[in-house]
C-alpha positions, 0 to 999 in steps of 0.5 A: 667237420669229421670231428664234430660229427664223431663227437655228436655220435659219441654224445648220442651213444653216451645218452643211449648207454645212460638210458640202458644203464639207468633204465636197467637200474630202474627196472631192476629195482622195480622187479627186485622188491618183489623177487624171490631171489633179489640178490641174484637179480641185483647182482646179475643186473649190475654185472650186465649193465656195467659190462655193457657200459664199459664195452660201449665206452671202450668202443666209442672212444677208439683211443680218443679221449675227447670222444670218451669225454663227450660220451661220458657227458651224454651218459650223465645227461641221460642220468639227469633226464631219467632221474627227472622223468622216472622219479615219483613224488615223495608223497606217493613214494614213502607213505610209511614216513607219514605214518611215523614208520608204524 
């Protein structure tokens, strides 16, 4: 029972790490297109998101590969859910393509 509860916590932590990582990526892209210094914003965001995710994986795994694997599954599950939730339809996302790029 102890292993099952540890794996459930690892799964939830992986989902939380995924939300932080991919939600932060979405936020960065939304802000980066209108930023005066997008290179600093994108670089800083990448560094912060990656450091947070790697540290989270390290702390959650505690040397147990099963916890790490379950956490990674939760991370990818969050990616799937956020991609479906935050994606906009192609019609509203790319009006330039409909006009022939002019």
